[in-house]
BAGU-882091 format. One record per residue (C-alpha): residue in one letter; x, y, z. Coordinates in steps of 0.1 Angstrom, whole numbers, padded with zeros to 4 digits, always signed. Layout:
N
AXYZ/...
END
This chain:
488
M-1627+0049-0050/I-1612+0040-0018/M-1578+0042-0032/T-1584+0077-0045/A-1598+0090-0013/T-1568+0078+0005/S-1545+0095-0019/I-1564+0128-0016/A-1564+0127+0023/R-1526+0125+0026/P-1519+0158+0008/R-1544+0177+0031/S-1526+0164+0062/A-1491+0177+0051/G-1505+0211+0043/T-1520+0215+0077/E-1487+0207+0094/A-1468+0232+0072/K-1493+0259+0082/K-1488+0250+0118/A-1450+0252+0115/A-1452+0286+0098/M-1474+0299+0125/S-1451+0287+0152/A-1422+0303+0134/K-1441+0336+0133/K-1448+0334+0170/I-1412+0328+0178/V-1401+0357+0157/L-1427+0379+0174/I-1415+0368+0208/V-1379+0375+0198/I-1388+0409+0185/V-1407+0417+0217/V-1378+0405+0238/L-1354+0426+0218/V-1376+0456+0221/L-1378+0452+0258/A-1341+0447+0261/G-1335+0478+0240/T-1358+0497+0262/V-1341+0486+0294/A-1307+0492+0279/G-1317+0526+0268/T-1331+0534+0302/I-1299+0522+0318/I-1277+0541+0294/H-1298+0572+0298/G-1296+0569+0336/R-1258+0564+0334/A-1255+0594+0312/N-1267+0616+0340/V-1241+0601+0365/T-1209+0621+0368/K-1177+0601+0368/V-1152+0612+0394/A-1118+0602+0407/T-1117+0595+0444/G-1092+0592+0472/K-1090+0584+0509/V-1080+0605+0539/V-1051+0587+0554/H-1024+0591+0581/Q-0988+0594+0567/E-0956+0612+0571/L-0958+0647+0557/V-0928+0669+0547/S-0930+0704+0535/I-0901+0714+0512/V-0892+0748+0497/N-0869+0748+0467/G-0843+0774+0458/T-0817+0777+0431/G-0784+0796+0432/Q-0747+0789+0434/I-0720+0776+0458/K-0701+0804+0476/P-0675+0804+0504/K-0686+0821+0536/T-0654+0842+0536/Y-0635+0854+0505/V-0614+0884+0497/N-0600+0901+0466/V-0563+0905+0472/G-0556+0939+0457/A-0525+0959+0449/T-0511+0978+0479/A-0482+0993+0459/F-0478+1008+0425/G-0455+0989+0402/R-0449+0959+0379/I-0456+0924+0390/T-0423+0906+0393/H-0434+0872+0405/L-0467+0852+0408/Y-0461+0823+0432/V-0496+0806+0429/K-0521+0798+0402/E-0558+0794+0401/G-0570+0763+0420/D-0540+0762+0444/H-0545+0758+0482/V-0525+0783+0502/K-0517+0787+0539/R-0520+0819+0560/G-0490+0842+0555/E-0478+0824+0524/T-0464+0848+0497/L-0487+0851+0467/A-0471+0877+0445/T-0444+0905+0446/V-0443+0939+0429/E-0411+0956+0419/N-0395+0971+0451/V-0362+0989+0440/Q-0372+1023+0454/P-0386+1010+0487/Q-0354+0989+0492/V-0332+1019+0485/T-0352+1040+0510/V-0349+1013+0536/A-0311+1010+0531/A-0306+1048+0533/Q-0326+1051+0564/Q-0307+1022+0580/A-0275+1040+0574/A-0289+1072+0589/I-0300+1052+0620/A-0265+1037+0623/S-0249+1072+0621/S-0273+1085+0647/R-0265+1057+0670/T-0228+1064+0666/D-0235+1100+0675/V-0253+1088+0706/T-0222+1068+0716/S-0200+1099+0711/Y-0223+1120+0733/V-0223+1093+0760/A-0185+1094+0760/A-0187+1132+0763/E-0209+1126+0794/K-0183+1104+0809/T-0156+1131+0803/A-0179+1157+0818/E-0184+1135+0849/A-0147+1130+0852/N-0141+1168+0850/I-0167+1173+0877/A-0149+1149+0899/Q-0116+1167+0894/A-0132+1200+0900/K-0147+1188+0933/A-0114+1175+0944/D-0097+1207+0935/L-0125+1227+0953/E-0120+1206+0984/Q-0083+1213+0983/K-0089+1250+0978/K-0114+1251+1006/L-0089+1236+1030/D-0062+1261+1019/Y-0087+1290+1022/D-0098+1279+1057/R-0062+1276+1069/S-0052+1309+1055/K-0083+1325+1070/A-0073+1312+1105/L-0037+1324+1100/Y-0049+1358+1087/T-0072+1362+1117/A-0042+1354+1140/Q-0022+1380+1120/L+0004+1353+1110/I+0002+1359+1072/A-0001+1389+1051/K-0034+1401+1037/Q-0021+1394+1002/D-0016+1357+1009/Y-0051+1355+1024/D-0067+1372+0994/A-0048+1348+0970/K-0062+1317+0989/Q-0097+1332+0988/A-0095+1339+0951/A-0083+1303+0944/Y-0112+1290+0964/D-0138+1311+0945/M-0122+1300+0912/A-0125+1263+0922/V-0162+1269+0930/A-0168+1285+0896/T-0149+1257+0878/L-0171+1231+0894/A-0202+1249+0884/Q-0189+1252+0848/R-0182+1215+0846/Q-0216+1206+0860/A-0232+1227+0833/A-0210+1210+0807/L-0223+1176+0820/A-0259+1188+0818/Q-0253+1200+0782/A-0238+1166+0773/L-0267+1148+0788/A-0291+1170+0768/Q-0272+1164+0736/T-0273+1127+0743/D-0311+1127+0749/S-0316+1148+0717/Q-0296+1124+0697/R-0315+1094+0711/A-0347+1112+0700/H-0333+1115+0666/V-0325+1078+0665/N-0361+1070+0676/Q-0374+1093+0649/A-0353+1076+0623/V-0364+1041+0636/A-0400+1052+0633/S-0394+1065+0598/Q-0378+1031+0590/R-0409+1013+0602/S-0428+1033+0576/N-0402+1024+0550/F-0404+0988+0559/D-0442+0990+0556/A-0439+1004+0521/L-0415+0977+0512/D-0437+0950+0527/K-0467+0963+0507/T-0448+0952+0476/I-0454+0916+0488/S-0489+0901+0488/R-0495+0874+0514/A-0525+0851+0521/P-0547+0865+0549/F-0560+0830+0558/D-0559+0794+0547/G-0579+0791+0514/L-0583+0784+0478/V-0571+0806+0449/T-0603+0810+0428/N-0592+0837+0404/V-0560+0852+0391/P-0568+0880+0366/V-0532+0893+0362/R-0499+0880+0348/E-0463+0886+0356/G-0450+0918+0340/E-0483+0937+0343/T-0484+0970+0362/V-0508+0973+0391/V-0521+1004+0408/V-0534+1012+0442/G-0571+1021+0446/I-0581+1057+0454/Q-0613+1072+0467/N-0633+1071+0435/A-0615+1044+0416/G-0608+1008+0425/G-0573+0994+0426/S-0560+0964+0407/T-0571+0930+0419/I-0542+0905+0419/M-0563+0874+0428/T-0593+0862+0447/L-0589+0840+0478/A-0617+0819+0493/D-0619+0803+0527/M-0633+0769+0517/S-0635+0756+0553/V-0670+0770+0555/I-0690+0766+0523/T-0725+0780+0516/A-0751+0777+0490/E-0766+0811+0483/V-0800+0805+0467/K-0831+0825+0458/V-0865+0815+0471/D-0898+0826+0456/E-0917+0853+0476/T-0946+0830+0481/D-0924+0805+0500/I-0901+0827+0520/V-0926+0831+0548/N-0921+0794+0557/V-0882+0796+0557/K-0867+0800+0592/M-0832+0799+0606/N-0815+0765+0612/Q-0840+0746+0591/P-0824+0715+0575/A-0817+0715+0538/D-0804+0691+0511/V-0781+0707+0486/T-0774+0692+0452/V-0748+0705+0427/D-0753+0701+0390/A-0716+0693+0385/L-0717+0665+0410/P-0748+0644+0401/G-0760+0619+0426/R-0744+0636+0456/I-0764+0653+0483/F-0748+0677+0508/K-0765+0683+0541/G-0768+0718+0555/H-0789+0742+0574/V-0803+0777+0569/T-0780+0804+0583/E-0793+0835+0567/V-0828+0846+0555/G-0828+0879+0535/D-0853+0906+0544/Q-0850+0925+0511/A-0869+0914+0480/L-0848+0909+0449/L-0862+0917+0414/R-0861+0885+0393/T-0850+0903+0361/T-0822+0925+0375/G-0813+0909+0409/L-0814+0943+0425/S-0833+0948+0458/T-0866+0966+0457/T-0851+0995+0477/Q-0824+1000+0450/S-0848+0999+0421/T-0860+1032+0407/T-0888+1018+0386/G-0923+1010+0398/T-0927+0979+0376/E-0945+0950+0393/E-0927+0917+0387/A-0919+0885+0404/K-0896+0887+0433/D-0872+0864+0452/F-0855+0865+0486/K-0819+0854+0493/V-0814+0824+0515/V-0780+0812+0526/V-0775+0775+0534/T-0743+0765+0552/L-0731+0730+0544/D-0724+0707+0574/Q-0695+0688+0558/P-0675+0708+0532/S-0660+0689+0503/D-0628+0696+0483/D-0649+0688+0451/L-0669+0720+0456/R-0659+0751+0438/P-0672+0787+0441/G-0698+0795+0414/L-0711+0759+0409/S-0749+0759+0402/A-0767+0744+0432/T-0803+0736+0443/A-0814+0736+0479/K-0844+0717+0492/I-0852+0733+0525/T-0874+0713+0549/T-0898+0739+0564/A-0920+0714+0583/H-0922+0677+0592/V-0952+0660+0607/P-0945+0622+0613/N-0982+0611+0614/A-1003+0637+0598/L-1039+0632+0586/T-1036+0641+0549/L-1056+0645+0517/P-1045+0652+0481/I-1041+0689+0474/Q-1061+0688+0442/A-1092+0678+0462/L-1095+0713+0478/V-1121+0737+0464/Q-1136+0770+0474/R-1174+0770+0479/D-1202+0788+0497/P-1214+0764+0525/V-1249+0779+0525/A-1254+0774+0488/E-1239+0739+0490/K-1263+0728+0518/A-1293+0740+0497/L-1280+0720+0467/A-1275+0689+0489/D-1311+0691+0501/N-1324+0694+0466/D-1304+0665+0450/G-1278+0689+0434/K-1304+0711+0418/P-1308+0748+0426/A-1340+0757+0445/A-1368+0775+0427/A-1362+0806+0450/A-1326+0806+0441/T-1332+0806+0403/A-1357+0835+0405/A-1344+0870+0399/P-1334+0886+0433/S-1355+0915+0443/G-1331+0930+0468/P-1294+0937+0469/V-1271+0908+0460/T-1249+0896+0488/K-1215+0883+0479/P-1211+0846+0488/Q-1187+0837+0516/L-1163+0812+0501/V-1146+0787+0524/Q-1121+0759+0518/G-1133+0724+0517/V-1137+0691+0499/Y-1165+0669+0484/L-1172+0639+0506/L-1188+0608+0491/R-1219+0594+0508/T-1245+0568+0498/E-1280+0583+0500/R-1311+0565+0486/K-1289+0538+0471/K-1270+0564+0451/L-1235+0577+0456/R-1237+0615+0461/T-1213+0643+0470/I-1215+0667+0499/F-1194+0697+0506/V-1174+0696+0539/P-1154+0726+0551/V-1119+0717+0563/T-1090+0735+0579/T-1055+0726+0567/G-1020+0728+0581/V-0986+0718+0566/T-0985+0715+0528/G-0964+0688+0512/A-0955+0681+0476/T-0988+0664+0467/D-1007+0662+0500/I-1018+0686+0527/Q-1025+0682+0564/V-1061+0681+0575/L-1067+0696+0609/T-1105+0696+0612/G-1135+0684+0591/L-1125+0649+0581/K-1114+0616+0597/E-1092+0588+0585/G-1108+0566+0558/D-1132+0593+0545/E-1136+0590+0507/I-1134+0623+0489/V-1135+0635+0453/T-1100+0643+0439/G-1106+0649+0403/R-1107+0656+0376/Y-1101+0693+0376/Q-1128+0700+0350/I-1153+0682+0371/L-1143+0697+0404/R-1145+0731+0389/T-1183+0728+0385/L-1192+0700+0409/K-1220+0707+0434/S-1233+0690+0466/G-1260+0664+0460/T-1246+0654+0426/V-1250+0617+0418/V-1215+0604+0409/K-1197+0572+0399/R-1162+0562+0409/D-1138+0562+0380/N-1102+0558+0392/S-1088+0542+0361/P-1055+0558+0349/D-1068+0563+0314/S-1098+0582+0325/A-1077+0603+0349/A-1054+0613+0322/T-1081+0620+0296/P-1095+0655+0297/D-1132+0658+0307/K-1156+0663+0278/S-1188+0661+0297/
END
């Protein structure tokens, strides 16, 4: 019996231990389940709380060098260039230069046939020589007339002496009346002869002066002939570069008249002063001033930068489609407009050619140590409405949501940024009006409203578009999130 009792007691002890183990396992499972439920509740609360936090990109207000640049595109042009046109009608006999040649002032560029002008010059030269020979003949006649006058004066003097002697003798009744009358007649004849010869000298002098006038007239006509002959030769008006030769030897050229242009033999450009003539958008032209520095790049010369300065700012708007000024346009179509700006290069280069495409970057402002913020952070908001939102944790006040009973006033929008501040252990936004100055490529100068080190909201655009003061936000400056469009 004892043996049996012992054997029965052992199985009851093992079953009790199994039940205890099972109950312990159940308790553990329950505890784990409770913990998981609590963890899930906490996680859900955190996730729900984070779902209501707006992720924003942020930036700092810093001091840095700020440069404002205006871009313009156009082409390289010489400051001075001329179209050498035909000054005489005829066939081109010689072209002494070709496109791309450098020429000096006065150098012969081309000649037109000049047979007729040369013949005219030769004939006139012969006429001038003949007239000058006539002048020499008339001068000789003057000398003869002067000699005749001298002879007549001597004869008159002799006749005067004879007349005076015979008069004295006749008075003394020593000679006959006939002899006295003969001496008087001889004297009167000598006086008349002298007067005649003096008149002949005056006539010779007049003929000489007249012939000299004819010579001068012929010389003046010859200058006209020489001018006509010279116009058959085209010469360089200044040192320059031949940029265009649209004609060939043997072609006939004509002189321009009032309503028709003449033939162009070639185009000559003075490359000692080179400019870049560019077009600047109408929104930027107000910032462009005379003598502002500029960097000019040429598409044909990559990697090279030519320094220059603004020497001309156009005051006429040019239509972008036609290139005509608005005063020349007869249509009233509204379209984008540009203004002409001329940049003169400080150091010309022989590698530059007229017509090369160029881009000018004009420095319109330079602030060495400016307080700046990113341009994309700027927004337009109503300060009154933003203050009400900040006081109500980013939510509109009840009075604001109610339908207005009176007339609706238009909100006064001002420029500003959203500044980050920690309030009640949460990062919130607050709208701060700012005034700005010089605008750079990506940053803008801050004049009032912020100080160095202030953290502001810079993006993303979709968030900034609807962001309000008092909104709880979270910093998210990761490149991936900045590049991903906002889906909230």
